[in-house]
C-alpha positions as a Markdown table, in Angstrom:
| # | Residue | x | y | z |
|---|---|---|---|---|
| 1 | Unk | 114.8 | 80.2 | 87.5 |
| 2 | Unk | 117.4 | 81.9 | 89.6 |
| 3 | Unk | 118.1 | 85.1 | 91.4 |
| 4 | Unk | 120.6 | 86.9 | 93.5 |
| 5 | Unk | 120.8 | 86.8 | 97.3 |
| 6 | Unk | 123.6 | 88.5 | 99.1 |
| 7 | Unk | 125.5 | 88.9 | 95.8 |
| 8 | Unk | 125.5 | 85.1 | 95.2 |
| 9 | Unk | 123.4 | 83.5 | 92.5 |
| 10 | Unk | 121.0 | 80.9 | 93.9 |
| 11 | Unk | 118.7 | 78.4 | 92.4 |
| 12 | Unk | 115.1 | 78.3 | 93.4 |
| 13 | Unk | 113.9 | 74.7 | 93.8 |
| 14 | Unk | 110.4 | 73.2 | 93.8 |
| 15 | Unk | 110.3 | 73.1 | 97.6 |
| 16 | Unk | 110.7 | 76.9 | 97.6 |
| 17 | Unk | 107.6 | 77.1 | 95.4 |
| 18 | Unk | 105.6 | 74.8 | 97.6 |
| 19 | Unk | 106.6 | 76.6 | 100.8 |
| 20 | Unk | 105.5 | 79.8 | 99.1 |
| 21 | Unk | 102.1 | 78.3 | 98.3 |
| 22 | Unk | 101.7 | 77.3 | 101.9 |
| 23 | Unk | 102.4 | 80.9 | 102.9 |
| 24 | Unk | 99.8 | 82.1 | 100.5 |
| 25 | Unk | 97.2 | 79.6 | 101.9 |
| 26 | Unk | 97.9 | 80.6 | 105.5 |
| 27 | Unk | 97.7 | 84.3 | 104.7 |
| 28 | Unk | 94.5 | 83.9 | 102.8 |
| 29 | Unk | 92.9 | 81.8 | 105.6 |
| 30 | Unk | 93.7 | 84.6 | 108.0 |
| 31 | Unk | 92.2 | 87.2 | 105.6 |
| 32 | Unk | 95.5 | 89.0 | 105.3 |
| 33 | Unk | 96.8 | 90.9 | 102.2 |
| 34 | Unk | 100.4 | 90.6 | 101.1 |
| 35 | Unk | 100.9 | 94.1 | 102.4 |
| 36 | Unk | 99.5 | 93.1 | 105.8 |
| 37 | Unk | 101.9 | 90.2 | 106.1 |
| 38 | Unk | 104.8 | 92.3 | 104.8 |
| 39 | Unk | 104.2 | 94.9 | 107.4 |
| 40 | Unk | 104.1 | 92.3 | 110.2 |
| 41 | Unk | 107.4 | 90.7 | 109.1 |
| 42 | Unk | 109.2 | 93.9 | 108.0 |
| 43 | Unk | 109.2 | 93.5 | 104.2 |
| 44 | Unk | 107.4 | 95.0 | 101.3 |
| 45 | Unk | 104.4 | 93.3 | 99.7 |
| 46 | Unk | 106.5 | 92.7 | 96.6 |
| 47 | Unk | 108.9 | 90.6 | 98.8 |
| 48 | Unk | 105.9 | 88.6 | 100.1 |
| 49 | Unk | 104.8 | 88.1 | 96.4 |
| 50 | Unk | 108.3 | 86.7 | 95.7 |
| 51 | Unk | 108.2 | 84.4 | 98.6 |
| 52 | Unk | 104.7 | 83.1 | 97.6 |
| 53 | Unk | 105.7 | 82.4 | 94.0 |
| 54 | Unk | 109.0 | 80.8 | 95.1 |
| 55 | Unk | 111.1 | 83.4 | 93.4 |
| 56 | Unk | 113.0 | 84.3 | 96.6 |
| 57 | Unk | 114.1 | 81.9 | 99.2 |
| 58 | Unk | 113.2 | 82.4 | 102.8 |
| 59 | Unk | 115.9 | 82.8 | 105.5 |
| 60 | Unk | 115.4 | 80.8 | 108.7 |
| 61 | Unk | 114.9 | 84.2 | 110.5 |
| 62 | Unk | 112.2 | 85.2 | 108.1 |
| 63 | Unk | 110.5 | 81.8 | 108.3 |
| 64 | Unk | 110.5 | 82.3 | 112.1 |
| 65 | Unk | 108.8 | 85.7 | 111.7 |
| 66 | Unk | 106.1 | 84.2 | 109.4 |
| 67 | Unk | 105.5 | 81.4 | 111.9 |
| 68 | Unk | 105.1 | 83.9 | 114.7 |
| 69 | Unk | 102.5 | 85.8 | 112.6 |
| 70 | Unk | 100.5 | 82.7 | 111.8 |
| 71 | Unk | 101.2 | 81.1 | 115.2 |
| 72 | Unk | 102.4 | 77.9 | 113.6 |
| 73 | Unk | 105.5 | 75.7 | 113.9 |
| 74 | Unk | 108.1 | 75.7 | 111.1 |
| 75 | Unk | 107.4 | 72.0 | 110.8 |
| 76 | Unk | 104.0 | 72.9 | 109.3 |
| 77 | Unk | 105.7 | 74.3 | 106.2 |
| 78 | Unk | 107.5 | 71.0 | 105.6 |
| 79 | Unk | 104.4 | 68.9 | 106.2 |
| 80 | Unk | 102.1 | 71.1 | 104.1 |
| 81 | Unk | 104.6 | 71.5 | 101.3 |
| 82 | Unk | 104.7 | 67.7 | 100.9 |
| 83 | Unk | 100.9 | 67.5 | 100.5 |
| 84 | Unk | 99.8 | 66.6 | 97.0 |
| 85 | Unk | 97.3 | 69.6 | 96.7 |
| 86 | Unk | 100.2 | 72.1 | 97.2 |
| 87 | Unk | 101.8 | 70.7 | 94.0 |
| 88 | Unk | 98.8 | 71.7 | 91.9 |
| 89 | Unk | 98.6 | 75.5 | 91.6 |
| 90 | Unk | 95.0 | 75.3 | 90.5 |
| 91 | Unk | 94.1 | 73.5 | 93.7 |
| 92 | Unk | 95.8 | 76.2 | 95.8 |
| 93 | Unk | 93.8 | 78.9 | 93.9 |
| 94 | Unk | 90.6 | 76.9 | 94.6 |
| 95 | Unk | 91.4 | 76.5 | 98.3 |
| 96 | Unk | 92.2 | 80.2 | 98.6 |
| 97 | Unk | 89.0 | 81.2 | 96.8 |
| 98 | Unk | 86.9 | 78.9 | 99.0 |
| 99 | Unk | 88.4 | 80.5 | 102.2 |
| 100 | Unk | 87.3 | 83.9 | 101.0 |
| 101 | Unk | 83.6 | 82.8 | 100.9 |
| 102 | Unk | 81.2 | 83.1 | 103.8 |
| 103 | Unk | 80.9 | 80.0 | 106.0 |
| 104 | Unk | 77.4 | 79.1 | 104.7 |
| 105 | Unk | 78.7 | 79.1 | 101.1 |
| 106 | Unk | 81.8 | 77.0 | 102.1 |
| 107 | Unk | 79.4 | 74.5 | 103.8 |
| 108 | Unk | 77.4 | 74.2 | 100.5 |
| 109 | Unk | 80.6 | 73.6 | 98.5 |
| 110 | Unk | 81.6 | 70.9 | 101.1 |
| 111 | Unk | 78.2 | 69.1 | 100.7 |
| 112 | Unk | 78.5 | 69.2 | 96.9 |
| 113 | Unk | 82.1 | 68.0 | 96.9 |
| 114 | Unk | 81.2 | 65.1 | 99.3 |
| 115 | Unk | 78.2 | 64.2 | 97.0 |
| 116 | Unk | 80.5 | 64.2 | 94.0 |
| 117 | Unk | 83.0 | 61.9 | 95.7 |
| 118 | Unk | 80.3 | 59.5 | 96.8 |
| 119 | Unk | 79.3 | 58.9 | 93.2 |
| 120 | Unk | 82.5 | 57.2 | 92.4 |
């Protein structure tokens, strides 16, 4: 997978994909659409999509803009990107879906998940 940035061909690495997944999770937790985030950082929703799937790399300045919107430190992206659940796309989808549920339904899922874990 590769692309063009400033006329130079670059290679997207796995870390770009993981950072994109962290962006998606943070955005979903805040109830933001890709368009909402794009407007706040000055890019199109298509560009946000490309960041989230790891197709385009983030510049340091753009990462700073995203950190400002989410009120987080850039270190969060490194720490979260190294978590095992971020490496499993299905887990990211599950987490994002759960965040969209009302609190009472999320609590029910937490009880069920804890019960399933205690059976082991």
